[in-house]
C-alpha positions, 0 to 999 in steps of 0.5 A: 478534526480536519486531516487533509489540510497537513502541512509541507512538514506532517507530510515530510514527516509521513512520507520519511516512515514511508520510505524507511518502511518501503526501503525494508520492503525492498531489502526483503525483496532483492533477499526474495530475488537475488537481485537489485529492488530499489522502492521509493516513496516520491509522493505520501497525501492524505483524502477521501476514502471516497476520492480513491476511485479519482486518484487512483485514474482511471476507475475501469481500468483492471487491476490486482488488489490486495488488500490487509487488516491492520490490526494491534494499537490502530485498527484499519484497512491496508490496499495495495493497488497496482495496474494490471501491466505493471504486476505483471511485471512485478511477476516477472521479477518475483518469478524470474520467467516470463509471466503470460500476462492471463487472467485468471492468474494460477496458484503460483502468481497468486501466491508471489502477489500476497508475498508481495502484499505481506512483505510491503504491508508488514515492513510499511507497518514497521516503520511506522510502529517503531515510529510511534512505540506502537505493534502493528501487524496486518492480516492475511491477504485477499487479494482480487483483479478487476476492475479499479473501482470495483477494487476498491469499493470491495475494499471500503465496504469491506472495511466499513468506513465512508467517509474516513480518510486513507494516506496513499503512498506513489510506489515506485520500485525499480532494478537496475533496467527497469521501473514500474508504480503501484498505490498503497494506501492505508485506510487506519479507522478515526480513531486510530488515525487521530491516535498515529496523527498525535503520536507525530505530533501531529494537531488533531484540532 
């Protein structure tokens, strides 16, 4: 089964689900902050998990990684990655105050980023679950600040699926005067990926 060779139409189906999920997340974040926040998914791609560091760019850059398990009718992991500077800018939006941008983060800053990860993961899995008529829920988020290669390696080690496939979403947050980006990675187990693609009408053969 070759999942990486999806047609543009099949990627459009996955992109549509992603945009619906992120639209729900944007509504939740807007209510949380009292400010209008939009979320867009300009690119969706399916890639080998071993290529995630390459797709994210510089392996040595400091990033904030938020890791959650996907539970329910399909299993796997979700990894949300923000370059450090972008995470600080998002925190300033969430907390409505200047953030020093120092590592380690304060308890309040960690809590805000974990809540962001929970909102993004919940909204995405709700949209995917509704489309597939499945129950999909996220676990409690776990946050890690380190270089990109370490954050990804830790997630893959916990995931236990080296050589599996990941659905990667370029995710852009923007408000009236600012735009920041991150990566949302869904790493379903091989059997769950097959279930998801089959439910979408995407041939797995």
